[in-house]
C-alpha positions in Angstrom: 91.2 90.2 86.2 93.1 87.7 88.2 92.3 87.8 92.0 95.2 87.8 94.5 95.1 86.1 97.9 96.9 87.3 101.0 96.8 87.2 104.8 97.1 90.1 107.2 99.6 88.4 109.4 100.7 84.9 110.7 101.1 83.6 114.2 104.6 84.5 115.5 105.0 82.0 118.4 106.2 79.0 116.4 104.7 75.6 115.9 105.8 74.4 119.4 105.9 77.9 121.1 109.6 78.2 120.3 109.5 82.0 120.7 108.0 81.8 124.2 110.5 79.2 125.4 113.5 81.0 124.0 112.3 84.4 125.3 112.0 83.0 128.8 115.4 81.2 128.5 117.0 84.4 127.5 115.4 86.4 130.3 116.7 83.7 132.7 120.2 83.9 131.1 120.1 80.4 129.8 120.7 81.3 126.2 122.5 84.3 124.5 120.8 87.0 122.5 122.4 85.5 119.4 120.7 82.1 120.1 117.4 83.9 120.7 117.6 85.7 117.3 118.3 82.4 115.6 115.0 81.0 117.0 113.2 84.1 115.6 114.8 83.7 112.2 113.8 80.0 112.1 110.2 80.9 113.0 110.0 83.5 110.2 111.5 81.0 107.7 108.9 78.4 108.5 106.1 81.0 108.4 107.1 82.2 105.0 107.7 78.7 103.6 104.2 77.7 104.7 102.6 80.8 103.1 104.6 80.0 99.9 103.6 76.3 99.9 99.9 77.3 100.4 100.0 79.3 97.2 99.4 82.8 98.7 100.1 85.7 96.3 102.2 87.6 98.8 104.4 86.7 101.8 103.5 88.8 104.8 106.5 90.5 106.3 106.7 92.6 109.5 104.1 90.5 111.4 106.9 89.0 113.6 107.5 90.7 116.9 109.8 89.9 119.8 107.0 90.9 122.2 104.2 92.9 120.6 103.8 94.6 117.2 102.9 98.0 118.8 106.0 97.9 120.9 108.0 97.0 117.7 106.5 100.1 116.1 107.6 102.3 119.1 111.1 100.9 118.6 111.0 101.5 114.9 110.0 105.1 115.4 112.6 105.6 118.2 109.8 106.4 120.7 111.5 105.0 123.8 110.6 106.4 127.2 113.6 108.2 128.6 113.7 106.0 131.8 114.9 103.1 129.6 117.8 105.0 128.1 120.0 104.7 131.2 123.0 103.4 129.3 122.5 105.2 126.0 122.2 102.0 124.0 119.1 100.7 122.3 118.9 97.0 121.5 116.6 94.0 122.1 117.1 94.3 125.8 115.6 97.8 125.7 112.5 96.4 124.0 112.1 93.8 126.8 112.8 96.4 129.5 109.9 98.6 128.2 107.6 95.5 128.2 108.7 94.0 131.5 110.5 96.6 133.5 114.0 96.5 134.8 116.0 97.2 137.9 118.9 99.5 137.4 121.3 100.3 140.2 118.8 98.6 142.5 116.2 101.1 141.6 113.1 99.6 139.8 112.1 101.1 136.5 108.5 100.2 135.9 107.4 98.9 132.5 105.1 100.7 130.1 101.4 100.1 130.5 99.8 97.1 128.8 96.2 96.9 127.6 93.9 94.9 125.3 94.2 95.2 121.5 90.7 96.5 120.6 88.2 93.7 121.4 90.6 90.8 121.5 92.5 88.9 124.2 95.8 90.1 122.7 97.6 92.7 124.7 99.9 95.5 123.5 102.4 97.8 125.2 100.9 101.3 125.2 103.1 104.0 123.5 104.1 106.9 125.8 103.9 110.4 124.5 104.7 113.9 125.8 105.5 117.4 124.5 109.2 116.4 124.2 108.5 113.2 122.2 110.7 112.9 119.2 110.9 110.3 116.4 113.4 108.8 114.0 113.8 105.6 112.1 115.7 103.7 114.7 114.7 100.1 114.7 115.2 98.7 111.2 113.8 95.2 111.8 111.3 95.6 108.9 114.1 96.1 106.4 116.1 93.2 107.7 113.1 90.9 107.4 112.2 92.1 103.9 115.7 91.1 102.8 115.3 87.7 104.6 111.9 87.0 103.0 113.3 87.6 99.5 115.0 84.3 99.8 111.6 82.6 99.8 109.4 84.5 97.4 109.7 87.6 95.1 106.2 89.0 96.0 106.4 90.5 99.5 103.9 92.6 101.3 105.5 94.4 104.4 103.1 95.3 107.2 103.4 98.3 109.5 101.0 99.9 112.0 99.8 103.2 110.6 100.6 106.6 112.2 97.0 107.5 113.1 96.3 104.2 114.9 99.7 104.4 116.6 99.1 107.9 118.0 95.5 107.0 118.9 96.6 103.9 120.9 99.2 105.8 122.9 98.9 107.8 126.1 100.4 110.8 127.8 100.7 111.4 131.5 99.4 114.9 130.8 95.6 114.6 130.3 95.6 117.9 128.5 98.2 116.8 125.9 96.8 116.1 122.4 98.6 113.2 120.8 97.7 114.7 117.4 100.1 117.5 118.0 102.9 115.0 117.3 101.8 114.4 113.7 104.3 116.9 112.2 107.1 115.0 114.0 106.0 111.5 113.2 104.8 111.8 109.6 108.3 112.6 108.1 109.6 109.5 109.8 106.9 107.3 108.3 107.7 109.0 105.0 111.3 107.9 105.4 110.3 104.4 106.3 108.2 104.1 103.2 111.0 105.3 101.0 113.4 102.8 102.5 110.9 100.0 101.9 110.4 101.2 98.3 114.2 101.1 97.9 114.1 97.3 98.7 112.1 96.9 95.4 108.8 96.4 97.1 105.6 97.2 95.3 102.9 96.9 98.0 102.8 97.8 101.6 100.1 97.0 104.1 99.4 99.8 106.5 97.1 98.8 109.3 94.7 101.5 110.5 92.2 99.5 112.7 90.9 102.7 114.4 88.8 103.3 111.2 86.3 100.8 112.8 85.8 103.2 115.7 83.7 106.4 116.0 86.4 108.9 115.4 86.2 112.5 116.5 86.2 115.0 113.7 89.7 116.2 114.5 91.0 112.7 114.0 89.1 112.4 110.7 90.6 115.6 109.3 94.1 114.6 110.3 93.6 111.2 108.8 93.1 112.8 105.4 96.0 115.2 106.0 98.3 112.3 107.0 97.7 110.1 104.0 98.0 112.9 101.6 101.3 113.7 103.2 102.5 110.1 102.9 101.5 109.6 99.3 104.4 107.9 97.5 105.3 105.5 94.7 104.8 102.6 97.0 101.4 101.1 96.6 99.4 101.3 99.8 96.9 98.7 101.0 95.1 100.5 103.8 94.0 97.7 106.2 91.0 97.8 108.5 89.5 95.1 110.7 87.4 94.2 113.8 84.3 96.0 112.4 82.7 97.9 109.6 84.2 101.2 108.4 81.1 102.4 106.4 80.7 105.3 108.9 84.2 106.5 108.0 83.9 106.0 104.3 84.3 109.8 103.8 87.9 109.4 104.9 88.6 106.7 102.4 87.1 108.7 99.6 89.4 111.6 100.4 92.8 109.9 100.7 95.2 108.6 98.0 95.5 104.9 98.5 95.8 102.0 96.1 93.9 99.4 98.0 91.5 99.0 100.9 91.0 95.9 103.1 87.7 95.4 104.9 86.6 92.8 107.4 83.6 91.0 106.2 83.4 88.8 109.3 83.2 91.4 112.0 81.8 94.2 109.8 78.3 94.5 108.4 78.6 95.6 104.8 76.2 96.2 102.0 78.9 95.4 99.4 77.1 96.8 96.4 76.3 100.1 98.0 79.8 100.3 99.6 81.3 99.6 96.2 79.4 102.5 94.6 81.1 105.0 96.9 84.6 103.6 96.4 86.7 104.8 93.5 86.9 102.0 90.9 90.7 102.2 90.5 91.1 101.1 94.2 91.7 97.4 94.8 89.2 96.1 97.3 90.5 93.4 99.6 87.7 91.3 101.0 88.5 89.8 104.5 86.4 86.7 103.9 88.2 84.1 106.0 87.6 84.4 109.7 90.9 85.3 111.4 89.5 85.0 114.9 87.7 81.7 115.0 88.7 78.1 114.2 85.7 76.8 112.3 86.1 75.7 108.7 84.9 78.3 106.1 82.0 77.6 103.9 84.0 78.3 100.7 81.0 77.7 98.5 79.2 80.7 100.0 82.4 82.7 99.7 82.8 81.7 96.0 79.3 82.8 95.1 79.7 86.1 97.1 82.9 87.0 95.3 81.7 85.8 91.8 78.6 87.9 92.3 80.6 90.9 93.4 82.8 90.7 90.4 79.9 92.0 88.4 80.4 95.3 90.1 84.2 95.5 90.7 87.1 93.8 88.9 89.9 94.9 91.2 89.4 92.4 94.0 91.7 90.6 96.4 90.7 88.0 99.0 92.2 87.6 102.4 91.7 86.9 106.1 89.5 89.2 108.1 92.4 90.2 110.3 95.8 88.8 111.3 95.9 85.1 112.0 97.8 85.7 115.3 94.4 85.1 117.0 94.1 81.5 116.0 96.3 78.4 116.6 98.9 77.5 113.9 98.3 74.1 112.5 95.4 71.7 112.8 97.6 68.8 111.7 99.3 68.9 115.1 96.0 67.8 116.7 96.5 64.1 116.2 94.2 63.2 119.1 91.1 64.6 117.4 88.6 62.3 115.9 88.9 62.7 112.2 85.2 63.6 111.9 85.6 66.4 114.5 88.8 67.6 112.8 86.8 68.1 109.6 84.9 71.0 111.2 88.0 73.1 112.0 90.6 75.3 110.3 93.7 76.8 112.0 96.1 79.4 110.5 97.8 77.0 108.0 94.4 75.6 106.9 93.1 79.2 106.5 95.9 79.9 104.1 94.9 76.8 102.2 91.3 77.9 102.2 92.4 81.1 100.5 94.4 79.1 97.9 91.3 76.9 97.2 89.0 79.9 96.9 91.4 81.9 94.8 92.0 79.0 92.5 88.3 78.2 92.1 87.4 81.9 91.4 90.2 82.3 88.8 89.4 79.1 87.1 85.7 79.3 87.7 85.7 75.8 88.9 84.3 74.9 92.4 84.8 71.1 92.5 87.4 71.2 95.3 85.3 73.7 97.3 82.4 71.2 97.3 84.6 68.5 98.9 86.0 71.0 101.4 82.6 72.0 102.7 81.1 68.5 102.6 81.6 67.9 106.4 79.7 71.1 107.2 76.6 69.7 105.5 76.9 66.1 106.9 76.4 67.3 110.5 77.6 63.9 111.8 76.7 64.6 115.4 75.0 67.9 115.4 72.2 66.1 117.2 74.5 66.2 120.2 74.9 70.0 120.1 71.5 70.9 121.4 70.4 69.6 124.8 66.7 69.9 125.6 67.2 70.2 129.4 69.6 73.2 129.0 67.3 74.9 126.5 64.3 74.4 128.8 66.1 75.9 131.8 67.0 79.0 129.7 63.4 79.4 128.6 62.1 79.3 132.2 64.4 82.2 133.3 62.7 85.4 134.7 64.0 88.8 135.7 64.2 87.6 139.3 66.8 85.0 138.3 69.2 87.9 137.6 69.0 89.7 140.9 70.3 89.0 144.4 67.8 89.1 147.2 68.9 92.4 148.8 71.0 95.4 147.7 74.6 96.0 148.5 74.0 98.3 151.5 72.1 95.5 153.4 74.6 92.9 152.2 77.6 95.0 153.3 76.3 95.3 156.9 75.6 91.5 157.1 79.0 90.7 155.7 80.9 93.0 158.0 79.2 91.4 161.0 80.0 87.9 159.7 83.7 88.5 158.7 84.7 91.4 161.0 87.5 92.4 158.7 90.0 95.1 159.7 90.0 98.3 157.6 91.8 97.9 154.3 91.4 94.1 154.2 94.2 92.3 152.3 93.8 89.6 149.7 95.4 88.3 146.5 93.7 87.7 143.1 93.8 83.9 143.2 96.8 82.2 141.6 100.3 81.5 143.1 103.5 80.6 141.2 103.1 77.8 138.7 106.6 76.3 139.1 108.1 73.9 136.7 107.7 71.1 139.3 104.0 71.9 139.5 103.5 71.9 135.7 105.4 68.6 135.5 103.1 67.1 138.2 100.0 68.1 136.3 101.4 66.8 133.0 102.1 63.4 134.6 98.5 63.2 135.8 97.2 64.3 132.4 99.3 61.6 130.7 98.0 59.0 133.3 101.5 58.4 134.6 100.2 59.5 138.0 97.0 58.0 139.5 94.3 60.4 140.8 94.8 59.6 144.5 98.5 60.3 144.5 98.0 63.4 142.4 95.4 64.8 144.8 97.7 64.2 147.7 100.5 66.1 146.1 98.1 69.0 145.1 96.8 69.1 148.7 100.4 69.4 150.0 100.9 72.4 147.7 97.6 74.0 148.9 98.6 73.5 152.5 101.9 75.2 151.8 100.1 78.1 150.1 97.8 78.6 153.1 100.7 78.5 155.5 102.6 81.1 153.6 99.6 83.4 153.6 98.9 82.9 157.3 102.6 83.7 158.0 102.2 86.9 156.0 99.0 87.7 157.8 96.8 88.2 154.8 93.1 88.6 155.7 91.3 86.7 152.9 93.2 83.7 151.6 93.3 81.7 148.3 94.2 78.1 147.7 96.6 79.2 144.9 95.0 77.3 142.0 97.8 74.6 141.7 95.4 72.3 140.0 94.7 74.7 137.1 96.5 75.0 133.8 94.5 78.0 132.6 91.6 79.9 134.1 89.3 79.1 131.2 90.6 75.8 130.0 90.4 74.2 133.5 86.7 75.0 133.8 86.0 73.9 130.2 87.6 70.6 131.0 85.1 70.0 133.8 81.9 71.2 131.9 80.1 69.4 129.2 80.2 71.2 125.8 83.9 72.0 125.3 86.6 70.5 123.2 90.3 70.9 123.8 93.4 71.0 121.6 96.9 69.8 122.5 98.8 72.4 120.6 96.2 75.1 119.9 98.3 77.9 121.5 97.6 81.5 120.8 99.7 84.5 121.9 98.2 86.7 124.6 101.3 89.0 125.0 105.0 88.5 125.0 105.8 85.0 126.1 102.3 84.4 127.5 100.3 81.9 125.4 96.9 80.5 126.1 95.1 77.5 124.7 91.5 78.5 124.2 88.9 75.7 124.4 86.4 75.2 121.6 82.7 75.6 122.5 81.2 72.7 120.5 77.8 72.1 122.0 75.3 73.3 124.6 77.2 73.8 127.9 76.1 72.0 131.1 77.2 71.3 134.6 78.4 67.7 135.3 79.8 67.6 138.9 81.5 69.9 141.4 84.7 71.4 139.9 86.5 73.4 142.6 84.8 72.3 145.8 87.2 69.6 147.0 90.2 71.9 146.6 88.6 75.0 148.3 87.0 72.9 151.0 90.4 71.4 151.9 92.0 74.8 151.9 89.3 76.2 154.2 89.8 73.3 156.6 93.4 74.4 157.2 92.6 77.9 158.5 90.1 80.0 160.4 90.5 82.8 158.0 88.1 82.8 155.0 89.4 81.2 151.8 87.9 82.5 148.5 86.3 80.2 146.0 87.8 81.0 142.6 85.8 80.8 139.4 86.0 82.2 135.9 83.0 84.3 134.9 80.7 83.4 132.0 81.6 86.3 129.7 85.4 85.6 130.1 84.8 81.8 129.5 82.9 82.7 126.3 85.3 85.3 124.9 88.5 83.4 125.8 87.2 80.3 124.0 86.4 79.7 120.3 82.6 79.9 120.3 80.0 78.2 118.2 78.7 80.2 115.3 75.3 78.7 115.1 73.8 80.3 118.2 74.3 83.8 119.7 77.1 84.7 122.2 74.3 85.8 124.5 72.8 82.3 124.7 76.2 80.7 125.2 77.0 83.1 128.1 73.7 82.2 129.8 74.5 78.5 129.5 77.8 79.0 131.2 76.3 81.2 133.8 73.8 78.5 134.8 76.7 76.0 135.1 78.6 78.4 137.4 75.4 79.0 139.4 75.4 75.3 140.1 79.0 75.3 141.2 78.5 78.3 143.4 75.6 76.5 145.1 77.9 73.6 145.9 80.6 76.0 147.3 78.0 77.6 149.6 76.8 74.2 150.8 80.4 73.5 151.8 80.6 76.8 153.8 82.7 78.7 151.4 81.4 82.2 152.1 83.6 84.4 149.8 83.5 83.5 146.1 85.4 85.3 143.3 83.9 85.2 139.8 86.5 86.8 137.5 85.5 88.8 134.5 88.7 90.2 133.0 87.2 90.0 129.5 84.0 92.0 130.1 85.5 95.1 128.4 87.1 93.1 125.7 83.8 92.0 124.2 82.6 95.5 123.8 81.7 96.3 120.2 83.9 99.0 118.7 81.1 101.4 117.8 79.0 103.2 120.4 75.8 102.3 118.7 76.3 98.6 119.3 77.7 98.7 122.8 74.5 99.0 125.0 73.1 95.7 123.8 76.3 93.8 124.5 76.8 95.3 127.9 73.2 94.5 128.8 73.5 90.7 128.2 77.1 90.5 129.5 76.1 92.0 132.8 73.1 89.8 133.1 75.2 86.7 132.5 77.4 87.6 135.4 74.4 88.4 137.6 72.7 85.1 136.7 75.7 83.1 137.8 75.8 84.7 141.4 72.1 85.6 141.9 71.2 82.7 144.2 73.8 83.3 146.9 72.9 84.4 150.5 73.4 88.0 151.6 76.3 86.9 153.8 78.1 85.3 150.9 80.6 87.9 149.6 80.9 88.0 145.8 84.2 89.3 144.4 85.1 89.9 140.8 88.4 90.8 139.1 89.2 92.7 135.9 92.5 93.6 134.3 94.3 95.3 131.4 91.6 97.3 129.7 90.1 100.7 129.7 87.4 100.6 132.5 86.2 104.2 132.5 83.8 104.0 129.6 82.1 100.9 131.0 82.1 101.9 134.7 78.3 102.0 134.9 78.1 98.4 133.7 80.7 97.4 136.3 78.5 99.0 138.9 75.6 97.1 137.5 77.4 93.8 138.1 76.6 94.5 141.7 79.6 92.5 143.0 80.3 93.1 146.7 84.0 93.6 145.9 85.8 94.3 142.6 89.5 94.1 142.2 91.0 95.8 139.2 94.3 96.3 137.4 95.6 99.7 138.2 99.3 99.6 139.1 100.7 99.3 135.6 98.8 102.3 134.4 100.3 104.3 137.3 97.0 104.2 139.3 95.4 106.1 136.4 91.9 104.8 137.2 92.0 106.5 140.5 91.6 109.8 138.7 88.2 108.6 137.5 87.0 108.4 141.1 87.4 112.1 141.6 84.1 112.5 139.8 82.6 109.0 140.1 81.5 107.5 143.4 81.8 103.7 143.1 79.0 102.4 145.4 80.5 99.0 146.4 83.9 97.9 147.7 87.0 98.0 145.5 90.6 96.9 145.4 92.5 99.0 142.9 95.6 96.8 142.5 98.7 98.2 144.2 101.5 96.6 142.3 102.1 95.2 138.9 102.6 91.5 138.9 103.7 91.2 135.3 107.0 92.9 136.2 109.8 91.2 138.2 110.2 94.4 140.2 109.4 94.2 143.9 107.5 97.2 145.2 108.9 99.0 148.3 106.9 99.6 151.4 107.2 103.3 151.1 105.8 103.3 147.5 102.9 101.1 148.6 102.1 103.3 151.5 102.0 106.3 149.2 99.7 104.5 146.8 97.3 103.3 149.5 97.1 106.8 151.0 96.5 108.2 147.5 93.6 105.7 147.0 92.1 106.6 150.4 91.6 110.2 149.3 89.3 109.0 146.5 87.8 105.8 147.9 86.4 105.4 151.4 88.8 103.4 153.6 85.7 101.4 154.8 85.3 100.1 151.2 88.9 99.9 150.1 90.7 96.6 149.7 94.4 96.0 149.3 95.7 93.5 146.7 98.1 93.0 143.8 96.7 93.9 140.4 96.4 90.4 139.0 97.2 86.7 139.8 100.7 85.7 140.8 101.1 82.5 138.6 103.9 84.1 136.4 106.1 85.2 139.3 108.7 83.4 141.3 108.1 82.5 145.0 110.9 84.9 146.0 109.2 87.8 144.2 105.8 86.8 145.6 106.9 86.6 149.2 108.9 89.8 149.2 106.1 91.7 147.4 103.3 90.5 149.6 105.3 91.1 152.8 105.8 94.7 151.7 102.2 95.0 150.9 101.0 93.7 154.3 103.5 95.8 156.2 102.6 98.9 154.2 98.9 98.3 154.9 99.4 97.7 158.6 101.3 101.0 158.9 98.5 102.9 157.1 95.9 101.2 159.4 97.8 102.5 162.4 97.8 106.0 161.0 94.1 105.8 160.1 93.0 104.4 163.5 94.8 107.3 165.2 
């Protein structure tokens, strides 16, 4: 039987980040909604044309989103929070308001919560549910795009997020509310959507149910079976799973009427022969054999032999990517600066489509000549002798348990630090970055392109730092930051200054909405070369008597927000980065920088999806952080920052980090994490994030006072810090100054009340 090839989704940002730029132009009223929609249409056209040219069996439709695919699902289902229905109309602006917030009649309406998409650095807008939630087929973008795609290819595979995963990913303000109670309301709407898609002469639909990789409660398992029996239709269903194995939930698959099943062979550990025995033979099994989350070229010969061997046991096979390709850059051909030998090791989204074509063609023709030439660079190992550095490996081998511990515990350190810094109660700080203006980005670009020499560049950056310090002093913030004007990205900047990383020019990946990042590539053993941040922080500290924080990105975040090597473990890579950071921290201390922030926003992100695998990850991830900071003095205050994830289930590991101060995202989730502290006493100091920096809304003093007071009921005022919930790089200076002024004024008023 002929094998089909397909992908689970294509990047939606455009080859030159056209979506990001047009979104921001629209938000800033530089272009019309009509012009924005034309950009989206052109992106979809190029995506589909590329898939067609690469010989894929199906075009993927429905993977394009104006902000996030979960939010698109909420719009499709008419699940729109009532606070965004102020004018009765629902359009593209409504979608953006849910994601970003809006000010209506001068009253701010705060956006929906945003959190990480499983264990990736992609973020989604969390659906909101309550007892009054109702659903109807409102947003018909999927039908419009199906009609568009028919202009490019007959065989189309629409993609929608399944009802069980959608409900599972949502939240209710009422902790006692069971989202499953909404199934009787939501399933008829899904049924109608499937019928409308079938009426477009579509044969197959991809329904994503990634929660099947999780440990699901029995109640969810039972309702999974009920839901898919309810949704059985003439439309052939490819049930799609990814980010892990679903072997533990195979009983669900065996009980539901589906026509195809997609499994992730990259993230999931499968015994294919045994798995196959338990799967009905009439079901098509789609093998996610091309890595959708990393950029290394696939060993297609290994894939060829795997599939050919598996064909002995099952004839109904498709091949595809492990997950959507939105997690990788679009096109390697844009990286014209790469040495051709280096380029031969990599494969971006377009090339992964081509890999599927090559593999599909080779399997169907039983001829692997082209595969042999494709994988040849993987065997040549032109400069693999540069990958492993003996001095780094020796340093790792010599580590002992003492290298992961600070000299004294937090109680002793707290007393010494209080004596040294003499902070007021409720000390105020920010997370690190200040607005990255167009002028600043242009300045960095000129330096990168060698239009500006280093001396002039440094002088200009120093002027910006001086202005940042002056603004903070005028606001009367207690612990200052230099504002990070020299940094393009919190991971890329450090990677550029360490040995072992490679960088792309156009390797952009969507993080959320218009936010794109350019992950570095970890190519060899990582080592410290020279001081990275010292000159900037040292200069900032020379301008003020108040402490200025050293600002570093933690080892786990640098690892997970890069494309890692696949020949050594992530644990070893994290240790290499930790040792490099340890060297940088030593240099900061030598230069009298006594507060150092080591950010780990990705700690929760790397958590394996199944409970059985989580302890091992958390153990080495925590140790990597502790290795980076273990050599500092008791009087050096270590901060860390985390954002946009579910903290509660890893709180013990956060405690184990033993940071003196942790600042966390909290405001966007309506201070939800504070509820956790009713039953959990966090031992160290904490700043729970008092306003959402991803919204243009400016918090009022009264609202901030209420939130600070609310926090003080659950966290000792002696250990409570006041701060925004994340860095301020995406905001305007007007928003930053007003918001921070309100934050400082609110804090001072609460201090007066507390002191009395």
